[in-house]
N, C-alpha and C positions, 0 to 999 in steps of 0.2 A: 229422464235419463240424461246424465251429463254428456255434453258434447266435447270431443277431442278434435284433433285436426283431421283433415279429409282422408289421410292414409290410415292412421291408427284406429279410427272408428271401424274400419273394415278388418284390419289385422287383429283386432281384439277377438274376433271369432274365427277368422281364417288363419289359424296358427301355422298351417303348412306353408302358406305364402310368407308369413312373418319370418319363418326360419330361413327363407331364401335371402333375406336382407343381409345375412352374414357372409354371403358369397362376395367375391372380389369385384364382380362387375354386375351391379344391379341395373335394370332398365330404369332410367331416370324417372319417367312419369309414375312408375309403380310406387316407388318409395319416397319421392320428393314432391309429387303433385297431387294425384288422387287416383284411386282405383276406378273412379267414375269417368275417367278419360276413355277407357276402353269398355267398361261394363256399365249397364243400366242398373243402378243400385236398387231401384224400386220395382224391378221386374221388366221383362221383355219377352219377345217371341223367339229370340235366337238362343242357340246353345250357350251355356255358361253365362247367360245374360249379356252377351257381347253386343256392342252397338252396331255391328255389321253382321250380315248373314254368313260370311266366310272370312277366314283368316287373312287372305290377301286384301280384301276390301278394308278390313280393320287396319292393318299395318300401313297400307298405301295411303290412308287418309293423312298421315304425316310424312311417310317416307317415299311416297310415289313421286314420279317426275312431274305430275300434274297437280300435286297437292296445292291447294290454294286457300289457306286460312283467310277468313274474312275479317278485315280490320273494322272494328267498331268505331264509329264517329266519336271524336272528342274523348278518346280513352286510350289506354295502353293495352287494350284487350283485343285478342283475335279469337275467332270461333271456328270450330270444325264440326263435323257431323250435322250439317244444316243448322248451325247456331245453337245446338244443344250442349256443346262443351265450350267453356270459356277458359282461355289460357293467356298468360302474359304475352304480349306481342313479340318480345325478344326471345321467347322460348323457341320459336321456329328458326331462329338464326343458327342454332346449335344442332338442329336435326339433320341427320344424314339423308340426303335425297338419292334414290337409286336411279341409275340411267336405264330405265326399262322402256321397251318399245315393243308392241305386238306380243306381249307375254314372254319376252326373253330379255336377257341382259344382266343377270346377277347370279353368281359372282363373276362370271366372265361373259363376254359379248353375246354368244348364242345359247347360253344356258337357259333352259325354260324355267319359268317361275309360276306356271299355271299347269293344271292337269293336262297330260298328254292323252289324247283320245285316239281310238281306233275307228275311223269313219266306217269301215266295212262292217264292224260289229256294233256300231253305235253305242259304244261304252268307253269308259275311262280305262286306258291301258296302264298308265302310271299316275298315281295321285301325287301331285306336287303343289305345295303352297308354302308360305313363309315358315309355318311351324314344322315343315318337314326337316328343316335345317336349323331353325332358331328357336330358342326358348323365349317365351314372352315376358318372364319376370326377372330372371337373374341367371348368371353363370359364373363359374370359377375362371372362365377364359373370356378374353375379349370377343366381340362379335356375337355373344350369347348363343354359341353353337350348342346343339342338343347334346345331351349326355356329358356336358362340360368338356367336350373334345377340343383338342388343339386344331387350329386352322392350318391344315397341311394335307398332303396327298393321301394320308391314311384316312382322314375324314372323308375325302372324296371317294375313296375306295369302299366306304360303307354302303354306297349306292352303285358305284361304277365298277363292275367286275374287272374291266380292263386295267384298272389301276392297282389291283391286288398283286402282291409279289409272290 
């Protein structure tokens, strides 16, 4: 089987993702690095063959305030996911880091970024993760917001009743 580059080898079969490359704002690693940054190409135990068991852990590997890519000695390579993914060291100079602390802080200071639980019922009251607001592959709008929405109060109102007019 002839090998192509790390992106097109996946997009050859995953045409639904390939179509997303036409959108104005692609998530850079998806279309310029490799699908294998986020996905285990040869199988794994997580949904959608993701490298992490939940969306937040996956996204925060690069975008978290404590993200620490490991520099490989005598090379221009840094690794993430415990050394399983190798990227150019300068790749991480362009990555937006989110000012998160104690599960809050994006898009505004006290906004939660993790599930809200109801301790009395011992269950999740509101499911929140990165994918609740962001698309992982591409968007027609900056910030990769779901449903290609514009980043404004109308977007916030899709979850927050108090912002509806």
